[in-house]
Steps between C-alpha positions, in 0.01 A plus 500: 500500500664162571783677679259708705249230596736202514274297267655275234370536142247233394717360222748374761240252632440368150870446436535333842223255408654428160836447670355241740323319212841429346575242771201263447558540127856370544413228750136395554605322820537834680156624394360485857773714662483736202125532550551602864744769386244613240242542778752718685538714186121542484487595867777757449322646197174532697663662803718742301296584190142400582234263375527573126869420453463198729219355286702559184802334661276204595378473141858502368599228747197281421544537125870425533435179692243392239743562212789325674276201583393479136859442386632311803222371732530538878415231750141564611493800268125571522508508880815713503374758251151519653646525851731781394223693324257473794762582766640788294151648450426480872834660589462771234147585617568503873839668493396732215205635695718566803757666276229720345390620844861567597559687173199726562626578850849566365369735233292692753801528726718619211236756409488631857880507527543678166225755570635604839625859506835374628796302375515148645837332471724220625875552522785260573707639789808309387549686172239779549321391183125512444342164428143627461320830440133560423374689196467821700881518506507551124212750484607708801867547412515406133764227527426166334478178701828373352673822610363457853632142516847596377788478755575826685185675374381630838831642616577652160183712505509624859557873541873555567425694820278219631727204421700494823213554745265263316745213457615528861142490629410201283829323577451526878140379480591205275792402724265495800221331302242763596227671298566864422391812313718735299445805280719610212501655154501274196559592136213432257558402139439859380770631733292667773534401865216327684475489879437138604415362842577129544344262751713188504458156654818293547455124451751285688582131509515273803846630589382862490683581175308731263373325188279761334377856532129548426404863466245758394614833356254791515536823303494775765621785277177700543510456877864612515421812297203581722707451815772722354250777429339463842843525665573812295172659606555394860845657494350823366232498771761442772730774372245766408495794742123502539296313757296216348252290697261219398188419704250220446132502595419173678240350730502685827608202714734608778839343559363293792230349275209716619287696257580871515211730585664834416583425136305649214239242399705226665808570287854594598788658315825314560855598415645285220816686394704812570826616346800639694399860418171444684688375807727804492202734475310333786816438708396146585549138388208424269635169371430330832143634489409345165169317546391730781200727483568843360401652836780304669757604241379860492329585833406847374238339275295373795162669472612690189286545190811440290487132583146477360598701193785257429260208534274682255781504243494120507123467493426765234824479302538880497843656571538740793721805558543684828715814505680646802447193716675529836707197603646475849797257503609342825740727694535743210351821366178474307518484123268627229432250220287459190318166508402323180312170509391280211340154484697180436382146419413261784303765696812703570588870493839657428590819685778746422601766750698790356673707768435867418600644839791702363291624207220612735750677727657678204157601369403635841821699521440656161141580594609671820768691314242627254234591757705633795749786532852371533604764758196536720344156449166672456260438216 
């Protein structure tokens, strides 16, 4: 605790006082200067350890002066001892109260620092050695405080594949004396890798030379895993050979800021996403139309009941299926698709369009072959 808080143990003040009392015991003529030093010891005890140790130090000093005076009287002993006792009590009380307030503030700050869901640390840029870490460092990664403060700890536990990029990024920022952020993998005490994201402030001296790195390390492992899964799903959506579209039901305010009058109950469906397969099916760039009304992205829906049925999927939360829907791409032959729509969170609807044109053509050919004579073409 003394190492963490920087506070000296109380017994040190008592030994300091006893050490100073040796001098007036040897030579009563130096009792006055010794008394001034004893007041300094009391003041130090009050500021470092609080009112209680300061009062006990005062009592030791007063009793010591009384005992020394009993064997070898001081000049003006009564005045000297009384003056020391009164002055020491005043110093102990005043400084002790201030120290108590400061100790309460320090403890609250330590509690806040240790309860943060992040590692707070200070590192020396000269030897890359940690000089301070909060308690979260030990609970998050399992390493003890002494292990954190050991030379070379940070570099030794970086992921081998992240060492070069991470050290280069940090080295450039420190050389320039600028704040920076860096992400990397760090080994925990149980051997698993944790994704950390550091936000670092570089402290510099008057000449601009870096003197300390003050940072906060946040565990972003869950976020990295989620982003990885999202990227996997996004890659699947982009590569799948089926048109996928997402619409969102919003207030029917037009793009120029005027309230739309032709929207169902003042609401408008707007395009929020479309995969490459949807663009190939419609033969147009849908990415540039994201945010537009569905009627602008798909003009065929103007005045169509399908638009209201899609809005109903959002409002009622009931999936929709439309078979043999005719789609007319720009400058291309019409296609026959099966539309499936299902509700999504945030007042959105997902739409899949399965192109069944070839299947319908094949089915029609088989039907004609079964119902019509192959030679005459008659039923």
